[in-house]
N, C-alpha and C positions, 0 to 999 in steps of 0.2 A: 282468520281470528276475527272473537267473538265482538259484537260494537260495542258490550260493554263494558271492553275493558277502560281505564284507565290512562291517559295518557302517561307515561315515566316521565322526565321531564331531571338532568341529567347537572351537573352540578358547574359553575367558575371555576376559568383555570387558574390556576396558583401559581404563578407563573414571577419575577422580573425581569421585563422589561433590559435594565439594564448586564443580566449576568446571565441569563439565560439561554445554553450551548445544547439541550438534551432536553425533548419531550417524551416524558413517559405516557404510552398513551391505551388506553382499556377503552373496551365497544362500547359501555353501559356500565353505572353501578346499580348493584344487586341488588333483593329485598333490603337487605341488612343494613347496606351504604345508608338506601333514600331513605329509612327511617333512624339514621343514626345524626341523616346529614352531614357525612366524612367521608373520604376515599377508604374502601379497601377495610368496610366496618368487621367483616363478617369475624369473628375469633380469629377459627381455621386456617385465613385469606395468609398466605405468608409470604403478600407484598410488606411490609412492614417488620418483624424478620431480617426481611433484603435489604430494604433501607437502612438499618438499625445495623449493620453488620457492612457494611458498605460507605456510607453517612452517616453515621450516629442517629440515625431517625428513625427508634426503634418505637414498642409500643409501650416501652418504661417511662415515654415520657406524654406527660397528654399533648393529643393530636396541632397542639396550634402548633408547642415546642419543636415538631417533627416538621409540620412545614414548614419550618421559618430551616429546618435545617437542612430540608432537600434545596432551600430557596437556598441557602448559602453557596454548597455544595456545586449551584448554576445550571440546579432539574427541575424541572416546569413539567406537570401536571396536569392533564385530562381526558376525556373522550372526544371518541371521534362523533358520537352519534347526542346530539340535542336532546334529544325526545325518539319517544319511537311508543307500542306500545308490546309490553310484553308480560306472561303470564310468569311468576315468579322469579327467579334468576338466573338460569339458562339462559349463556349467547343466542344456543340454538335454538330457544321457542320464541327468540326479535318476530317482530312480522317486521318484515322490508320494507314491505308497497305502506307499513305507517312509518318506516325512519327516515331524520332529517339529520342532515350534518350537519357539527357546528359547522362555524364564520374561518376557519381558515386562512383563507386568503387577509384576513385583515387581521387574524390574530398572529399569522407571521411577520403581515409586516409591520406588526407593529412590536414585534418581539423579534429584529431582523440577527441576531446570531445563535439561533439557531439553527443550527449546521446537523442534528443527528438527528433521528425519530424510535425511538423503541417503543416497541408491540409489546402489553403483556397477552401475551394472549398468541391466534390464529384470528379470532372473528376483528378483532378491531384492528389490523393490518390486510383485513380482503375488505375488507368495507373501505376503511382507507385507501390501499390501492386504485379500488374500482372509481367512487366517488371524488377523490379527494387529488392525491394523489398528478391525475394531469394539468391542473391548476396551476401549480406550482416549480416556487424554483430547483432548483436540485440540490435534493437533501439525501444522508446519509438512510435508508430505514435497515433498520435491524427489528426482527420474530424473535422474541425471546420468548420464554415457555411459560402459562402463564401460571400466574402463584396464587391461584381459583383453587378450593377446595374440591371442585366439581373435576380437577386434569391433578386425578393418583397415578399418571403411571410413569412421574418424573421421583427420585426419593427428593427432598427438598433442600440436599446438600450437590446435588448436581445442576438446581435450580441455583440458588445460592451462585454456581461457577459459573457457569453462563453468565447467570447478570454481572455477577463480579466481571465475564475478559471481555465483554461487551462493554461496562459503562467504566469504569476503570482501565480501560487494558491492562490487563494482568491475561496474556493467550489472546491467543487469535479466541474469536465465534468464533461458532458452530459454521462452517464453511456454506456457502451459499446464502446466509443466512441478509450480507447483508447487500443493496441492492439500490447503485441512479432514480432519483424520478423521474427524472427526462430520461435516462438515455436508456433508460432498464439492465450497464453494463454493468457484472459484480463484481463485486470489489472482495481482493481477499489481504 
């Protein structure tokens, strides 16, 4: 990567230590999100419409009200990376040599009720499994389809169905997507 790229920094986690049971992880906020200072700020990202359908945290609400709706539902929100260098918004452009993960050991110690991590796309999952999962207590790990507008391979309705199945227990998540962090055993 070019030496003149600015170092991007993610946001603090959104979580209530007393009620959080599920952590949704992205990789690193995109350009629109960083500019707005808000998670999933790109207008075509499906994250907030999905959260609206599942937890009443839709884009019609003010941002702070959306975050509070997630907290009431026991959902925590964060990113795998604390900082990195990346031109643009694409995960594929993250300079992995510059990537610094958030402190998940401390986070999970402060949020003992979290038993499930749902990844918003494959990059978040890969980074977490590679650098973080081996240090942690057993957790249920679920990869979900990315809500990013860059991932157009799956229609919004199918993304919603996958997120609903995983987060609301409305049927099974796609086979092979759940795994124990310590044993690597698949759960169905």
